[in-house]
N, C-alpha and C positions, 0 to 999 in steps of 0.2 A: 305714240309720237306724232302720227299724222293729224290726230284730233287736236293735240296740243298746238301743232303748227297752224292749223286752221283757226283755232281760237286766238292765237297770237296775231295772225294776219287781220282778223276782224277787229281785235282790240286796238292795234296800231292804226288801222284804217279809220276808226272812229275819232282818233285824236288828230288826224291831219287837218290843217287849216285850209280846207278846200275852197272856202269862200274867198279868202285872200288870193290864193293862187289862181282861182277861176276869174276873179275880177281883174287881176294883172294880165291874164291871158286874153280876156275879152278886150281890154284896153289895147294890148299889142296888136290884135287882129284889126281893130278899128283903125289904128295908125297905119298898118300895112295896106288896108283897103283904101286909104286916102289916095294912093297912087292912081286909082282909076278915076279920080275926080280932078286931077291936076292938068289934064289936057297935054299941051306940048311941053309944059314944065316937067312932066313926068320923066323925061329923058334924064334929067339930072337930080330929080327928087326921089326917084325910086330907091336908090341905094341908101341915102340918109334916112328915109322913112322906114325901110326894112331894118336898119340898124337901131332906130329908135324903138321899133316893135320888139326886137331882141332884148334891148335893155329893159323895156317895160315888163316883159315876162320874167327875165332874170331877177328883177326886183321883187317879183312875187315869190320866186323860188326861195329867197333867203328866209322866208317865214316857215319853210317846210319843217324845220326842226323845233319850232316853238311848241312848247308843251307845258301848259299850266300845272300839270301833275308831275313835272319832272322830278322833284325831290322825293316823290312817292315811288315812281317807277325805277329810280336809281337803285332801290333796294331789292328789286326782283332778280332772280337768277339768270335772266337773259342778258348776255353781255351787250355793252353799248354798240359795238360794231354791228351786231345783228339787228338791233333796234333801228339804228340809222340806215343800215343797208336796206332794210325792209321798207322804210319810208321812201327811199330813193327808188327802189324797184317798183313800188306801187304807183309812183308818179311818172316814171320814165316813159311808159307807153303813151300817156296823155301828152307829155312834152313832145314826143315824136310826132304824134298826130297834129298837135298845135303847129309845129314847124312846117309840116306838109301843107296845112291850110294856109299859113302865112305866105309860103312861097307861091301857092296857086293864086292868091289874091293879087299878086304882081303879074301883069301881062307878060307873056313869054318874051316879047320883043324888048321889054324893059328890064327883065330879070337879070341880075348879075350872075356870074358863074356860080352854079349851084354848089359845087364842091367847096369852093373857097368861102362863100358866105355861110355855108353850113359849118365850116371850121370855125368861123368867127362866133357863130351861135353856140357851138359846143363849148368853146373856151369861155364865153360869157356865163353860160349855165354852170360850168365847172367852177368858175371863180365864185359865183354866188353860193354854191353849196359848200365850197371850201371856207368861205368867210363865215357861214353859219356854223360849220363844224368847229372852226377855231373859237368862235364865241361860246359855244357850248362847252368846249374843253377848258377854256381859261376863265370862265366866269360862272357864277352861280345863278344868274338870272334865268327864269323859266321862259322868258320871251325876248330873246336877243334880236329878233327880226328887225324891229324899227331901226336900231343902231346899225346893223349890218347893211340894211337897205340904204341908209344915209351915206355910209361909207362907200358903197358900190356906186351910187350916183355921183358922189363927189369925185371918186377916182376916175370915172368915165369922163367927167367934165374936164378934169385936170389933164388927162391924157389927150383929150381932143384939142385943148387950148394951148397947153404949155409943153407937151411932150416934144423933144427935139425932132426936127424934121428928118434927120438921118435915121431915126428909130421909129418913124411914124407907124401907127397901127391903123389909122383911118385914112385911107387914100381912095380916090376914085378909080374906077375900072380902067380908064384909059391911062392912068399914071404908070410910068415905066417901073415904079417900085412895087407894083401890085404883087408880083410873084415873090419878091423878097419879103414883103410885108407879111404874107401868109406863111412864110417859113417862121417868122416871129410868132404868129398866132399859134402855130403848131407847138412851139416851145412853151408858150403861155398855157396851152391846154395840157401838155404833159406835166408841167410844173404844178398846175392847179390840182390835177388828179393825184399826183404823188403826195403833195402836202395834205390833200384831203384824206387820202388813205391813211397816212401817218396820224392825222388828227383824230380819227375816229376811235383810236385805241384808248383804253382806260389809262389815266395817269397813274404812274407807279406810286406817287406820293403827292398829296395835296399840300399846298403851302398857303394857308389862309392869310389874306392880306392884313386882317386885323391884328394878328399876332406880331407883326412887324411895326405897327404904328408907334408903340412906346419907344422902340429903339430909334426909329427914324426921326422922331420929333422931340427927343429928350435934349 
């Protein structure tokens, strides 16, 4: 069994889209590093740039479940929760290291409260993985990443521009709603994790869309 587990780890590791995730991570670090070039404007740009870096890396994480050989691996005796969980486990240390570097790129005097901004990052990463998990569960496409990335970026933009102020998720540090806002981020994180865990299970029965087309359009 240990040998089988090792072989499984190697096999899954080879299918990870490390290029896409790495490119997204590098982009995020470049964005975070811009804080050091903004001079006095860094006082109010540090938080938006760090949030933009989080979004960039989260956009890369949605490609983590892309697998061109998905329809082949679906027939193996390894359950889907194990395959997805292994992908997440392989990337989690790199994600933690990435976040540490992103924080260190922001000067200490400009850095927002670490615990609160880390909560935002965790929620964003969890939402990215939950979206990818849902796409894998409810579609047959082997590469749902581009669609999920588009949905994530659109959702972030809508939340930033049109989300009601009383339920705001993106507020500056000095805003009196900062503490309440991060209570909401905690709820978002918990909900994303819960939905993601439920979504990795194998569906009890598949309902192919094609079989309903004659009935829907007759």
